[in-house]
DRENVORO-49348 format. One record per residue (C-alpha): x negated, y negated, z; residue in three letters. Coordinates in steps of 0.02 Angstrom, whole numbers, plus 50000, padded with zeros to 5 digits. Layout:
N
XYZALA ...
END
This chain:
1115
500144999850008MET 499404981349975ASP 498444976550101ALA 499234959250095ASP 501064965050158LEU 501714966950323ASP 501674984450406PRO 503544981350402LEU 503574987250237TRP 502905004050271GLN 504845006950313ASP 505515011050155LEU 507275004550202ASP 506684987550229TRP 505804987850046ALA 507404995049968ILE 508334980550046GLY 507074967849948GLN 507614974549785MET 509394970749784LEU 510304955549775ILE 512014955549808MET 513904944249837GLY 515404947149905TRP 517134937749903ASP 517594924350050GLY 517054910950109THR 516424914450268GLU 515264928350323VAL 515854945050328THR 515564960750445PRO 515024970050276GLN 513914955350208ILE 513244953950398ARG 512944973250407GLU 511984972250226LEU 510814961250279ILE 510494966350469THR 510624985650450ASP 510194988150262HIS 508974972150270HIS 509554965850103LEU 508454951150041GLY 509284941449916SER 511194934149921ILE 512234927949742LEU 513534915649773LEU 514824911849691THR 516314899749664ALA 517274910549770LYS 516134909349911ASN 516064889849902LEU 517284875949943LYS 516324862149966SER 514274855749998ALA 514644854050170HIS 515364872150203GLN 513944879550084THR 512514871950181ALA 513384880050341LYS 513774896250256LEU 511994897250197VAL 511414893350348GLN 512364905850439GLU 511654918050328LEU 509834913950334GLN 510034914750542THR 510584933550519ILE 509384936550432ALA 507904927650524HIS 508774937150692ASN 508764953750600ALA 506904951250609GLY 506844948950406HIS 505024941250373PRO 505554930550237TYR 507014921350224PRO 508464925850106LEU 508324922149926LEU 510074912249894ILE 510334911749715ALA 511794901449620LEU 512454900049453ASP 512404880849417GLN 512324876249218GLU 513344863849232ASN 514704861549089GLY 515844875249132GLY 514954885749234VAL 514444877949403ASN 514934887549540SER 514724873749675LEU 515854859249658PHE 516204843949768ASP 516834828249706GLU 516164818549843GLU 514354825549845HIS 513944837949700ILE 513794828049517CYS 514354837549354GLN 513264838549211PHE 513524841649022PRO 513124859248966SER 511694865348882SER 512334861048715MET 512854845848778GLY 511214837948837GLN 510444843248675ALA 511864835248590ALA 511124818548698ALA 509424821748597GLY 508444818848751SER 507394832048811PRO 506954820848959ASP 508824818949013LEU 508904837449016SER 507364836649161TYR 508124823749233GLN 509894832449256LEU 509144849549300ALA 508034842349434LYS 509564832249504ALA 510674846249477THR 509264857449593ALA 509014842849716THR 510954845449750GLU 510894865149763VAL 509404863749865THR 510014851950005ALA 511394865050026CYS 510234878950067GLY 510124885749881VAL 508294891649836ASN 508484900149675LEU 509454894549517ILE 510164906549379LEU 509344896249239GLY 508884889949113PRO 509824898648981VAL 508594904248829LEU 509824912048717ASP 509814907048522VAL 511364906648468LEU 510974914148309THR 513014920048260ASN 513484903148341ALA 515154902448289ARG 515784918648359TYR 514814920348517GLN 515984918648677PRO 514144911048763LEU 514494895648680GLY 514054877648745VAL 513104887348885ARG 511754889148769ALA 510664874748681THR 510834877848496SER 510394889948361ASP 508494883348316ASP 507404893148428PRO 506154878948449GLN 507554867148519GLU 508064880148623VAL 506284881248681SER 505974862648711GLN 507724859048796TYR 507374876148908GLY 505894872548967ILE 506264852749031ALA 507694861149116ALA 506474873849200MET 505064859749235LYS 506614850949313GLY 507164863949433TYR 505394868149486LYS 504954850649527ASP 506514850149633ALA 505664865549729GLY 506954880549679VAL 506374895649575ALA 506844898649404THR 507694911749305CYS 507744913049116GLY 509304921149049LYS 509984932248957HIS 508504942648907PHE 508204948848755PRO 509634939048691SER 511484936648714TYR 511714924448569GLY 511964935348421ASN 513124949948513LEU 514414962548404ASP 516034967648514PHE 516544984748473LEU 518424981848551GLY 518694994748678SER 518584987648873SER 517374999248908LEU 516184995948771ASP 514804984448792ILE 514194971548664PRO 512834978348562ILE 511264968548488ILE 510934976848299THR 509544963048265GLN 507704972148243THR 506304969848358LEU 505454960548208GLU 506984948048189GLU 507264944948364LEU 505374939948387ALA 505754927848240LEU 507144919948313SER 507844925748497ALA 506274929748584LEU 505574913648547VAL 506064902648688PRO 505794916148818PHE 504014918348772ARG 503694900148781ASN 504594900948926ALA 503454913448995ILE 502094904148931ALA 502094890749042THR 501774898349188GLY 503364891049294LYS 504744903749248LEU 504924913749430ASP 506324927549378ALA 507124933949209MET 509094939249202PHE 509074954949092VAL 510564956349003GLY 511814973549020GLY 512074973148828CYS 511474988548701GLY 510284986148578ILE 510464997048408THR 509044996148267ASN 507965006948162PRO 506675005248314SER 507695004048483MET 509305014248533LYS 509795007148703VAL 511355008748806ALA 510824994448929HIS 509734982248918ALA 509314979649095CYS 509125001049120LEU 507825001748972SER 506105004049018GLU 505864998548829GLN 506624980848848VAL 506024979449024VAL 504224983849046ASP 503764986348867GLU 504524972048793LEU 504704960548924LEU 502944964849017ARG 501884971948889GLU 502254961348741GLU 502924944748806LEU 501664945848970GLY 502964941249079PHE 502344946149293THR 503894939049375GLY 505364947049445VAL 506574954349331ALA 508334954849386ILE 509724965949326SER 511304963349247GLU 512644966449385CYS 512894986049385LEU 514824983949438GLU 515204981049255MET 516524993149206GLU 515754998649068ALA 513945007049166LEU 515065011149307ARG 516085023449200THR 514755028549095GLU 513425034349220MET 514035027149374GLY 513215014149486VAL 512155026749603ARG 511165032649426THR 511125015649366GLY 510365007849517THR 508765019749494ILE 508645015849287MET 508634999149339ALA 507075001149443VAL 506485014249336GLN 506505002649188ALA 505354987449283GLY 506914978249365CYS 506364970949547ASP 508104965149588LEU 509574973549552VAL 511044962949553LEU 512854971249641LEU 514074956949645CYS 515504959849768ARG 516164976749789ALA 515514984349962TYR 515815002649932ASP 514865001949757VAL 513474990949867GLN 513285005049985LEU 513225015949848GLU 511675008649757ALA 510825007849929ILE 511025026549952SER 510565029049751GLY 508845021049778LEU 508445031449943LYS 508915047649854LEU 507965040849702GLY 506385042149826LEU 506755057349912GLU 506825065949744ASN 505375056749685GLU 506105050649540VAL 505655033749620LEU 503985033649674THR 503205023049838LYS 502105013649722GLU 503515007349609ARG 504474999849746VAL 503054989749830TYR 502654983749644THR 504464975849648SER 504254969349816LEU 502484961849792GLY 503554951849655ARG 504994947649748VAL 503894940649909LEU 502944930349812LYS 504324922849735MET 504984918149884LYS 503444911849965ARG 503464900149815GLY 504974893349837CYS 505704894850021THR 505184895850209ASP 506094898350374TRP 505804879150394ALA 506874876050264ARG 507864890550276ALA 508784887550445LEU 508954868950428ASN 509564862750247PRO 509784843850226PRO 511444848050191GLY 512744831550164VAL 511464819050226SER 510304818550076LEU 511834821449989LEU 512634805750006LYS 510894797049996GLN 510674802649804ILE 512544803849750HIS 512594787649679PRO 511144789749551SER 511664804949505HIS 513424798649478LEU 512924786749347ALA 511484799649277LEU 513044809549253SER 513964794649178MET 512614792149040LYS 512344809549006ALA 514154813648947TYR 513974796448858ASP 512674801848776ASP 513204819248708SER 514914815748640ILE 514874817448441THR 515854811348319VAL 515354822848169MET 516524815148057ARG 517694800448058ASP 518214798747848ASN 519664785947899GLU 518794776648032LYS 520034781248156LEU 518924778048293LEU 519034767848398PRO 521024769348400LEU 521414750448473ASN 520774745948281GLU 521804759348193SER 523534759748289MET 524304746848373HIS 524874747248546GLN 526794747748518GLU 526634764348430GLU 526514783748482GLU 525074793148520LEU 525504811248512LEU 524124824348607LEU 524154841548573LEU 523214854648689THR 522914871448684PRO 523544882548846LEU 521604886248931VAL 521144891349123LYS 520564877549224PRO 518734878849255LEU 518254890449431PRO 517324874049485ALA 518434856549454SER 519534846649538ALA 521164854949451MET 520524872649521THR 520194864949683LYS 522014855749703THR 523094869049653ILE 522114882149779LEU 522374868349916GLU 523914861549881GLY 524624879049867SER 523944885650043THR 524754869450133LYS 526454870950034MET 526654888750082ARG 526074886150254SER 527314871250265GLU 528804876650174ASN 528984895250157PRO 530594893050093ILE 529804886149924HIS 528394900149897ASP 529434908849752LYS 529434891949684TRP 527424887949718ILE 527214904149642HIS 527844899849461ARG 527054881849481GLU 525394889849512ARG 525644903549391SER 526254888849241ALA 524574878449277ILE 523334890749264MET 523844897149128SER 523454881349046GLY 524944867149081GLU 523904856649185GLY 522284855749129VAL 522454840849011PHE 523864833149102ARG 522704821249175GLU 521714817049011LEU 523474811748937GLY 523694800849085ARG 521834792649068SER 522264790748898LEU 523914781148907ALA 523124771149045ARG 521774765648952ALA 522664761148790ARG 524124752848882HIS 525374760048772GLY 526474776648761LYS 525964794548746LEU 526824809548711LEU 525994827348783HIS 526404844048739THR 525284860348709SER 525534874448587TYR 525324892048605THR 524914907848481ALA 526824905348440ASN 526184891148321GLY 527144875848269VAL 528884875248351ARG 530284861048326PRO 529704853848462VAL 527944848248389HIS 528704846348223GLU 529754832148297SER 528494823648402LEU 527494822548243ILE 528794815748146GLN 528814802248294ARG 526814797948318ALA 525884789048205SER 524324796148292THR 523964814348331ILE 522324818548433ILE 522274838448424LEU 521024847948534LEU 520384865748508THR 519404875148620ALA 518324889548544ASP 519574890848384ALA 518444902648316ASN 518774914748444ARG 520494910648479ASN 521144909948292LEU 522934905448339TYR 522304885848375GLN 521384887648202ALA 522864890048110GLY 523854877848221PHE 522704864448174THR 522664869247979LYS 524624868647982HIS 524784851148079VAL 523394844247952ALA 524324850247815MET 525974841347899MET 524984824747911CYS 524464826547745SER 526284828947680LEU 526994816047787LEU 525524804047709LYS 525914808147548ALA 527654803647562SER 527284784647651GLY 527204789047829HIS 525534784347947LYS 525144801048017LYS 523184799448074ASN 522444816548138LEU 520844817748274ILE 520374834248307VAL 519264834648473VAL 518394851548490ALA 518184852848686VAL 517074869248694SER 516154876348539SER 515914859748408PRO 515924874548272TYR 517834876848249ASP 517934865248119PHE 516224858148093ALA 516134865947914MET 517754860147868ASP 517684843747772LYS 519914843347762SER 519674838747943ILE 519354820847899GLY 518904813348101THR 518144828048211TYR 517464823748381ILE 516434837048492CYS 516364836148692THR 515524851148735PHE 516564854948883ASP 518194850248965PHE 517644845549123THR 518474829749220GLU 517024819349176THR 516844825749006ALA 518704822248967MET 518444802949038SER 516874798648929ALA 518114805448787LEU 519414794648841VAL 518114778848834ARG 517454784348667ALA 519174785048599LEU 519534768748667CYS 517914762248614GLY 517084758548775ALA 515464763748693PHE 514854771948526THR 514504790048521PRO 512784793848446HIS 512564812048501GLY 512264823948374THR 512664841548331LEU 511214853248381PRO 510424866548281GLY 510844871248093THR 512744872548124LEU 512594888648000ARG 512054903848025LYS 510314906948001ALA 509934919447856PRO 509254936847914ARG 507534940147883LYS 507044956047773ALA 505864963047874VAL 505564981647880GLN 505704989548060SER 504204996748146SER 503305011748128ALA 504015014547978GLY 505705013448004GLY 505645027748138LYS 506745025548292SER 505385025248454LYS 506235033648608THR 505945032848781ARG 506335045548915THR 507405040049051GLN 507475049449226HIS 509095052049284TRP 509585054349477LEU 509795072049499VAL 510695080349653GLU 511195096149729PRO 512795102649675TYR 513825101349805ASP 515415114249795VAL 516735104949891GLU 516255089949800ARG 515885093449605ASP 516845109849581THR 518175099049475LYS 516885089149384GLY 516095105649352LEU 517875111449277GLN 517905098849165ASP 516265098849108LEU 516515115949063LEU 518015110748971PHE 517005097848861ALA 515695110848828MET 517215123548758VAL 517795106548649ARG 515925103148587GLY 515315122348557SER 515075131148387ALA 516465143848361PRO 515315158348395ASN 515095150448596HIS 516895145348636GLN 516875161148745TYR 516385146448878PHE 518035143848902TYR 518115158648997ALA 516795155049132PHE 517235141949286GLY 516345132649431PRO 516315150249513GLN 515565159449392SER 513625153349412PHE 513725158249595SER 512905174649659LEU 513905187449775PRO 513445185849943ASP 512935204749926THR 511335198649831LEU 510665186049942GLU 509205196249991HIS 508825201449796GLU 508985182349726MET 509135165949779GLU 510065150549695GLU 510045133249686GLN 511135121149561HIS 510845102649509PHE 512005088549432VAL 511915073249364VAL 513545066249398ARG 514425047549401ASN 514165043549597SER 515925030949556SER 516875042249465THR 516355059549537GLY 516135065949320ALA 514865076349304LEU 513765073449146TYR 512455087149158GLY 512285105349248PHE 510875116849281CYS 510795132749380SER 509345140149449THR 508815158149528TYR 507335163849615HIS 506735183549610LEU 505735185449763PRO 505215203149715SER 504375196649506THR 503985180049600TRP 505005172949443THR 505735156249436GLY 507375156849322VAL 508375143649226ILE 509935150749223GLY 510985138449131ALA 510905118949080ILE 512095109348988PHE 512575092448947VAL 514565082848919ASP 514405082748733PRO 514595063148741SER 512985059648852LYS 511825071248750ARG 510145062148695ASN 510135052048850LEU 508725062348941SER 510165069949058ILE 509365088449026GLY 507795082449028TYR 507965075549202SER 509245091349263LEU 507565102949177HIS 506185094049282ARG 507185092649440ARG 507495113449430ALA 505655117949386VAL 505035103649530ARG 506205110249657ASN 505675130549628LEU 503975125749618LEU 504105116749797GLN 505085128649874LYS 504215144649815HIS 502485140549775PRO 502185159949763ASP 503035158249596ILE 502175167349440LYS 503345165449298THR 504675155649232PHE 506085163549144GLN 507345152949027LEU 508905162549036GLY 509685174449155CYS 510755189049142CYS 511495187149300LEU 512575178549307PRO 512635181049139GLY 513225165249043ILE 511525160148979PHE 510425174948942PRO 509325164748847GLY 509215149248715ILE 510875150248604PRO 510395153948439LEU 511205155248277ASP 511455172048206HIS 510465168548027SER 508755164448150ASP 508755180548209THR 509375195048097LEU 508515197647912SER 509785212547876MET 510965203947775SER 511245222047695SER 511505230847858ALA 512895218047931ILE 514735223547910THR 515875213547811PRO 516995208347960GLY 515175201048042SER 515205185048110THR 513505184248074THR 513925181147877SER 514855166047940SER 513515155048007THR 513425136747935THR 511975127647908PRO 512485114648042SER 512395129548162ALA 510595134648111ALA 510055115848126ALA 510855114848312ALA 509995131748364SER 508405124048278SER 508575108448384SER 508785116948547LEU 507255125648526LYS 506295112648490SER 506965101448616TRP 506535116648763PHE 504735116848663SER 504305097848637THR 505365090448789THR 505475100348921CYS 503535109248879GLY 503955127748869TRP 502815138748755ASP 504105148448635LEU 502935157248525SER 503375174648489PRO 502765187948595SER 501995197748471SER 500685182048453SER 498995179948496SER 499275167048623SER 498185168348785SER 498695175648931SER 498965164449078SER 497655164349222SER 499025171849320THR 498735187149176GLY 500625182349108VAL 500915179748930ARG 502135172848842THR 503695181748814ARG 505165180548704THR 506585192348656ARG 508185193348563LYS 509715197848687ILE 511375199348575TYR 512985203048634ASN 514045215748509LEU 515995217248466LEU 516755233348387LEU 518315224448344PRO 519625238848333SER 519325253048444LEU 520725263248410GLN 520175266148236THR 518295270248278TRP 517695287748267SER 515985293948331SER 514605298848198PRO 514985315648142PRO 513205321448167ASP 512765312348320LEU 513435326448458PRO 512355339548371THR 510645328548363THR 510895324248537LEU 511245341448596GLN 509695349248512LEU 508525334848576ALA 509135342048737GLY 509905326848805ILE 511275327548915SER 512525314548989PHE 513515314549148ASP 514555298449221LEU 514725291249390ILE 516055280049459PRO 515865263249492GLY 516335247549535GLY 517675235649458GLY 517585218549507GLY 518205215349679GLY 518325227149840GLY 517245235249942ARG 515625226049955THR 514055236249978PRO 513085234750171THR 511115235450208PRO 511445252350303THR 512555259950167GLN 512015277050114ILE 511635280649914LEU 512115296849840THR 510645304449758ALA 511335301449595GLU 511715282449652GLN 509765282549694GLU 509335290149527SER 510255276549439VAL 509375261149543LEU 507725269449543SER 507705271149342PHE 508595253649311VAL 507195246849453SER 505615255249360SER 506485249649179ASN 507165234249186SER 507395217349282THR 507835211849457PRO 509425203849372GLU 510105220649287ILE 509605229949444LEU 510625218649528ALA 512125221549407LEU 512025239349410TYR 511995239749621ARG 513705227949583LEU 514155239649458ALA 514295254849584LEU 514415247049736PHE 515895232349728GLN 517325244749698SER 518745252449768PRO 518215265649899PRO 517885284749813PRO 519155296849909PRO 518565310750009PRO 517355322149959PHE 516395336750064SER 514615335450097SER 514305345449954ASP 515175339449807SER 514455327149684SER 515095309049634LEU 514635313649458SER 515515321049322SER 514625330149188SER 514895323649016TYR 514755333648841SER 514375321048687PRO 515535333048609SER 516895331348701SER 518125314848721ASP 517995315748900SER 517125320749063PRO 517415335849121THR 517685332949302ASN 518415314449298LEU 520055316749352THR 519835313049528THR 519135295749492TYR 519815289549344ASN 520855274749467ASN 519195266249457ASN 518745254149300ASN 516995253749291THR 515675267449270TRP 513905272149247ILE 513435284549112ILE 511595292149130ARG 510585302548993ALA 509505315049048LYS 508125327948993ILE 507535342249061GLN 505695336849146SER 504225345649133GLN 503455353549290PRO 502405336649372SER 500425337349336HIS 499165325649433GLN 500565312249446GLY 501225313549306GLN 502945312649361GLU 502545294349449ALA 502195286049269ARG 503795294749192SER 504905277449243GLY 505745284149401GLY 507365291049406GLY 507005308349428ALA 508735316649477THR 508035334649560GLY 508335349149473GLY 507335348749336GLY 508165334349259GLU 507325316849233GLN 508415298849202VAL 507985291849028ILE 509415281949003GLY 510935271549083THR 512375261449032ILE 513685250449133ILE 515485253449048ILE 517105243249088SER 518835242749063SER 519165227049139ASP 517415213149123LEU 518705200649164GLY 519215208149335GLY 517475203349397GLY 517595185249377GLY 515725178949431ARG 515025197549414ASP 515055203049245TYR 514815193549083PRO 516585185349025SER 517335192148857LEU 517145181748705PRO 518645178148593PRO 519305190948482THR 520365193448345SER 521095209148424ALA 521325203848601SER 521965185648543ALA 523085192448426ALA 523865202848593ALA 524165188748675SER 524335173248581SER 525525163548683SER 525535157848853GLY 524035150548958ASN 523835133448845GLY 523575143448691GLY 522185155448785MET 522165171848777ALA 521915181548912GLU 520735198248869PHE 521485210348950THR 521405226148815THR 519555223148797THR 518255234948879GLY 516425233548872GLY 514885241148883ILE 513455231948988ILE 511505231549003ALA 510905248248908PRO 509355252648987VAL 508155265848891VAL 506585270548967SER 504805269348893SER 504185287648907SER 506045298848878MET 505225309348748ALA 504375319448894GLY 502815323348970GLN 502325332048839GLN 502315318148715GLN 501235308848869GLN 500075321248864GLN 499805319348676GLN 499615302848684GLN 498315303748799GLN 497205315848681GLN 497445305848539GLN 497435287348598GLN 495885284248487GLN 496605287548332GLN 497625272748282GLN 498525281148153GLN 499165295748250GLN 499905282348384GLN 500875272648279GLN 501625290548223GLN 501765293448401GLN 502655276248415GLN 503865278548304GLN 504235295148355GLN 504665284448529GLN 505455274048441ALA 506845286848371ASN 506925295348509ALA 507665278148588ASN 508765274548457LEU 509485292848479LEU 509675288748677VAL 510495271348639LEU 511635279748513GLN 512195293848635GLY 512575282048774LEU 513515269648662VAL 514735284048576MET 515025291048746LEU 515485275848836GLY 516385270048686LEU 517475286248699ARG 517625283848895GLN 518365264148850ILE 519525271848697LYS 520365284448835ARG 520825271648939GLU 521645263748795LYS 520585247748772MET 520935236648607ALA 518985231648560CYS 517355234248648CYS 515895220848691VAL 514195229248709LEU 513195216248811SER 511425212248840TRP 510365222948706VAL 508795217448693SER 507215221648610ASN 506325226848761GLY 506565235748928ASN 505065224749013GLY 504555235649181ASN 505395224149317GLY 503925228149427ASN 502575221149330GLY 501895204849277GLY 503185194649339GLY 504965201049283GLY 505135208049104GLY 506715207649026GLY 508395215049058SER 509045230249007GLY 508495234848840GLY 509625241848699GLY 508015245448596SER 506255248048623LEU 504735238648708SER 502975237048667GLY 501825232448502ASP 503185231848358GLY 504525227048471GLY 505355214148325GLN 505575226348207GLN 506005241148331GLN 507455230248382GLN 507905225448213ASN 508205243448212ASN 509275245148374SER 510385231948305VAL 510765240648134GLU 510985255848211THR 512065249448312LEU 512965239748176LEU 513075255148077GLY 514175263448211MET 515255247348204GLY 514905232948289PHE 514815215848238GLU 513465200848307VAL 514475190348432GLN 513265180548510GLN 511265179748510VAL 510035172548638TRP 508155171848655GLU 507595173548837GLU 505845164448858VAL 504605168648998VAL 503125157049032ASN 501685158149173GLY 501805145249287VAL 500275135849233GLU 501425130249106GLN 502185119049218PHE 500855112349326ALA 501005095649294SER 502805096849392LEU 502075106349535ALA 
END
């Protein structure tokens, strides 16, 4: 930590408090804002018009806030920030003590940067007297698209050099008065596109080169002076060929790279208010707060909602706990904030603001300055018919008509103050009139009274009769026509007519009426006054007399009256170019390639109570966005990712989410598991809401998952991508065409043949994402890539789900039973579970048959598959009583359609089929190398499968069934159009031994191991033997399921390698094909063999295993 920092800051809660700037609603200190200062160490306050009634009240309020902070032990006073741009944007209004000055564009119209300096210094002096030490100004935006931008007169002009000149003058005035300055709104609010929805945010579409030539010029020039203390970073989006940003203040590209690195800004970066609806809806305040700090913001703004403010504080703390944020990052921001505080405040000034006593002294001079500034700003752009002043163009007895639009009074104005105070007073004195007061207040707030005083002042100034009415979007009404007929001169006011098009239409209509009446000999003079944006009719020469005031404050309207009546001759000039600057034909950087930046989202542990509904909604969103061959997703629920309690000693689980803390919505989910027996960490599932992809959510989930596994289990040797239990994602989902080159072997109805190019592209993109973004080595197992230091070699393998669509018309291959008998392979059936029921206990006694199955699977597969077999054996209704000498198994003849002794157990819906051969007498420990599973009586287990007539019954324990035409047709109604797959059976996790050909083959292999050709022949024999066993297991499984009257059958987890679960960190899941060299070819042979039995490929995944060194950087 910086040696200059007080030891107090070692408490990160104090440091976090200094990184937040907050506000509240109300004119008094509330318990909530007090708690934020005392308990959460809030270091900065934003005051708005809702907090301030007068200069005296403001000084007292600020003094109380500073006293609270001082008593709470704050080393530095609070930053007290205020929007006091002048014009229509002032938070503090007090007719007696605070002066009104023109807007930024109005000051530029006066044509004097020195005047702008004086106005800024006067403004800062007044607010400093009330205890304010940070002004959110100057506005440095360039109105590139001036006519249609809501920023309007708050900006200086559309000329970047002019904006720079007046912005720097104002900044110097602020600094000389002793307040800190904050340029805004970086990178620009001057040329925004609006998408229409209330949740959409405005976006910048200019390229960085275009921004550099215009919008960024004032920011660059202001930074170069060294007097800019802070920069307000906007919340707009940026979309151009070189940058894709959702919110500028949350983007490292904007804050750290563009603002700090390219423009050289070293001060405090302040974020846009994170309570804005678009941000809360998209990502939540907690995540947004962390992103703002990650992007480079030093102060995060949260305007008024107490619950949201607490959410932001908890987000920063959680970000530090999860190491999404570092202490160094926090202390960097802390150093910048404290430096700014030292430059603009100290406890002596903070606790004793000068207040009204100073304001009374300076008010007369400031009032004179205000009048001069407004008089200088009034601009007459055209007066073709010499209608000004009025006393020279009309007689006193002639009637003058004033037409005004409906506008809301400015927040800090005499009108608003009068309305609110009058309403309060009359309500307290006359409750019976509450209903009338409500009507009157509503009418005035909608614009009825804003220009009433203008009409009165104008009538008094010219000592003549004046007619005044308003106009609306209803257009020219009979009352307007009647008044126009009576008046000789019409003054029509517009306020941002380019954005309020009804004003433009009304003005054109009135202008046409006046022209027609003139042609018929009537005197009809028309004067159009733009009281906000000067661009309303600046280029429309059909409006002969056109005046601009740049705001409609009481002071501006008084200056307008003086100009109309000839008290002075207006000399103001329109700033800038008055037309949209042409876009430069500049190519984007880096050859037009988009530059991406990884954002770190806040990742939290999955909370069942809190996140279950959010996860269910996320799964539904995944269904809607999934490829057709992955629509099985809908069958899963939040519980599908949880392990049964019975597996707590074999597998551990922890899951993570990225969530919107404001709405509770989940944007991403990641499940992780730990297999202690093989020192393996598993990423079981990772998915992101389709509408939130390409925002680094998946990267953040993956990063947190890997780091958590490494930190909780430092003995991990391997990482596995994909998990067969729970079997939602056995690996990376692949497009079928990526995995098979056997078009001639695929049956006509196979889903593989219908793969679309877009699906293939998506599959390739997903693999690329895991490889390039997450760091997985996806090199094929057969590659020559080197092993890791732990001896674990990168391994990938394909895992298939196959479907037999019409089981009742299926028949066994005619020669297969005979071939199995000639090979000496026999089978038996062991009853098992059916999804729910009895739970095994640690002391449960296993039968010899059950022990042989578990021993065999343990030696030839992974812990997930072993756990699945345990569930299949034990999580079932208890079997009927049997004598001690009876067997739970039933012999199964390949030539028979049913087991010979199954009638006692046919109430179960899950079974295990074992394949066995007669074993040779063991010599020299070779039985120990036979792969486990000796049954006694000279028999050796060489293969197993699980078969089930109700895969859906197990819920989370078994893989849910994918949609099939047969089952969908069987239940096409009900359940919201989703089929209930009660007529589908399944064959799960075939496991085949790599030593099934017997000891004789092993001895031959040892004798001939130096002869490569003979070894290859032996491997081919072994592969053929494996395929034969696999065919036999599947055939008998299909017979059993067909016997249960199932319509179709799913064959799950057919893989290209058995993978010994006891070696090297975990191997693979149940192997329906072979391990060893040439595995890919053997895998294809296995799948081809099963396709030849009538199966079709339904889904394909790629499971990946990497050594722990692959992720050493995340340890």
